[in-house]
N, C-alpha and C positions, 0 to 999 in steps of 0.2 A: 561688599568685601571688607574685612576688618583690616585695621592698620598693620597688624602683625603679618598679614599675608600679602601685603603689597610688594610687588617687585620694584627694582630700582627704577625702571622705565615708568611704572605707575606712580611712583613717588614724584618724579619730575613732572608728569602730566598733572598730578594733584596740585603741586605748587603753582603752575601756570594757571590752572583753573581757578584756584582761590584768588589769585591777583586779578583775573578777569572779572570774577564775581564782585570784587571790590572796586571795579572800574579804575584800575591803575596798571602800570607796567610792573611786571615782576622784576625784582632787583636781585642780581646774582653778584655775590661778593667773593673776590679771590683774596686769600691770605696764605702767605708761605708758612708752612709748618716749621716751628722752631725759630721764627723771627718775631721780635728782636732777640728773644731767648726762648729756651724750651718751655719754661714755666708760663710764658705769657700767652701761648696759643690758645688754650682753652678759654681764658677770660676774653680774648679778642673774638673768638667765635661766638661766645655768648653775647658779647656787646653788639655784634653785627645782627644777630637774631633779634635781640631786644629792640633794636632800631628799626626792625621791619624787613630785614633781608629775607628773601624767599628760599634761596638756594645758596649753599656754601661751596666754593671751590677751594679745596685744600691743595695748596701748591706743594708738590713733592720736590724737594731740593735736588738740583742736578748741576754738575760743573759746567755744562755747555748748553744752556738754554737758548737755542738759536732763534726762537721766535720772540724772545723777550728783550725789552730794552733795559736801560741802565738800572732802573728802580728795582725790577724784579731780579735782575742779575745780581745786584748787591744783597738783596734779601737772601737769595739762594746761597751766596757765598757765606753770609753770616750763619745761616742755618747749618750748612755743611761743617763749619767750624765748630758749631755747637753739637756736632755728632748726630744730627738727625738722619734717620734711616727710613726706608719705606715701611718697615714694621712699626716705627714710631707714628708714622702717618695713619696707618691702619688703627692704631690704639686711639688716636685723637678722634678719628671718625667714629669708632665704636662708642666712645664716651658721649659725644655730642648727639649722635643719633639716639642713643638710649635715654639720654637726659631730656632732650627737647623734641624728640621725634622729627629731627631735622632732615632735609634733603641735602645730601653731601655727595660731591663729586671729587674725584682726584683730577688735577691738572698736572700732567708730567710728561716726560719724554720716554722714547721707546726703550732706550738702554736699561734704565732701572727696572721697568716693568718686566722686560724679557729676562733679565738677570734674576729677578725674584722668581720668575716662572709664571707663565700665563695661567696654568690650571691652579696654581697656588693662589695667585692674585684673585682669581674668580671665586675660589672656595672661601678664602679669608675675607674678601670684600663682601660677599653675600652674608657671611656670618656676622659681620660688624655693621651691616645695614647700609653699606655704600650703595649709591644709586647708579654710578657709572664713572666713566673716565673720559678725559679729553687729552688727546695725544697729538700735538700740533706737527710733529715731525714724522708722522706715520701716514703715508698715502694710502687711500682706500684700497688700491690694488695690492698693497703689501700687508694688509691688516688681518688676514685670515687667521693667523696664529693667535691673535687676541680675540677676534670675533668668535672663533670656534669655542673658546673657553668662556667668554663672558655672556654671550647671547643665551645659552641654555639655562643659566641661573638668573636671567632677567636683568642683568647689568647692561647699561647702554654705553656704547662707544660713540661719542658725540663728535661729528665731523665739523670742521671749519670750512667756510666758503669765502673766497675773496671777491672784491668787485671785478677783478680781471678774469674770473672764471667764465668761460664762454657758455652760452645756452646749451650747446650740445653736451657739454660735460655736466652741467646741472641736471640735464634730462637723464644722464646715466647715473649720477651719484645720489640725487635726492630720494629716489625710491628706496634706497638702502638705509637712509638716515634713521636714527633712533633718538629718543629723548626730545631734543629740539634742534633746530637748524641754527648754528652759530655763524652769524654773518660778521666778517671782519670789516670794520668800517673804512679801512684804508689799507693801502699796501705798505709793507714794512713791519717793524716789530712793535711790541706792546709799549705803552707809555702814554702819559697824560698829554693831551693836545689842547690848544686853544679853541679849535673849531672842528666840527665834523666835516667830512668830505661832502662835496656838493652833490654827489651821485648816490648817496645812501639810500634815499627813498626809492629811486629807480631800481637800484640793486635788490633791495628787500622785495620790491614788487616782483622781480624776475624769480626770486626764490619762492615767494608765496604762491605763485602760479603753478608751482611744481610739487608742492607738499601740503599736507594737512597738519603737519607738526607746528608747534609754536616757533616763532622766529625771534631770536635775541641778537642784539647788536653789541659787539665789544670792540676792544682796541681803540684807545684814545678818549673813551668816555671819562670825563674828569670833573664835570660841573652840573649843577641842577639844570642849567640852561640847555645842555646836551640832552638831558633826559626829556625835558619839555618838548624839544624839537622832535623827538621820536614818538610822542603820543599820536596814536592813530596811524603810525607807520609800522612799528614793531610791537611785539608782545612782551619784550623784556630787554633789559640791558645788563651787560657784564662790566663790572668795574674792578680793576686789579691794582695798577700802579698808583692811581689816586687814592685808593684805600690804604695802601702801604704808606703813602705820603702822609695821610691823616694819622696813621699810627705813629709815624716819626715825629709829628708835631705835637700830638696830644695823647698818645696811648689809647686806652679803652674809651675814654671820654671823647677824644678827638674823633675816633672811628665812629662811635655811636652818633655823634652830631652830624658827621658827614653822611653816613648811610641814611639817617633820618631825613636829611635835606633831599636826598635823591628820591626816597619813597614819596615825599610830599610832592616833588616835582613831577612824578609820574602819574599823579591822580588826574583823571579826566573830568 
């Protein structure tokens, strides 16, 4: 199958397969579109890819990002003040996919997506090469309006699973999963942490027993040591707040150095 005909879900699978072939964890990097300014986004996305990122999460700014901690909240506030819209996020996705054949996801909240229109999001997302969306405030039971629009065009709506999710609910939800299983390493909001939860390995094991999809761990991943600890446990890591912190410290170079350190730490 040629690259041009890959669906979004197939792009995600290709990214994880490439990392597996290279005997390392896939690295998924979140960046808020329009932070620290509108002009910076494209260069930061390129820097993440140059450093070895496998998948990009383009954060869609929203005024009430309930699942996010202070770092992502501040980035969203800055991006909104910079006038960034969902249409701008689609334009950034279109450019980076066309230029780098990148795997790009949206990370955003229900309100902006539904206001934009599920069918419109699916149509324009497919046209710009978007691979899928992550919507942390949308329960699976209420996701039909997005799923019915995204699934027919091959875009994945990626669910998040928490350590507190009971086995019975995992049994119910995981068969519906698309793209990859996103395991939240701890309860609470996003943000860099000093240590991973002690139950991450057991939690990932419970998820693995119920799906053939790749499993990625996010929330709190902030250091190469965290990535090393997940080798042989997960298939990938998701890094957001720590990536934004790296941008704040050193711009493109700071981000490139940080992502590179995670890629190296993920090699087995």
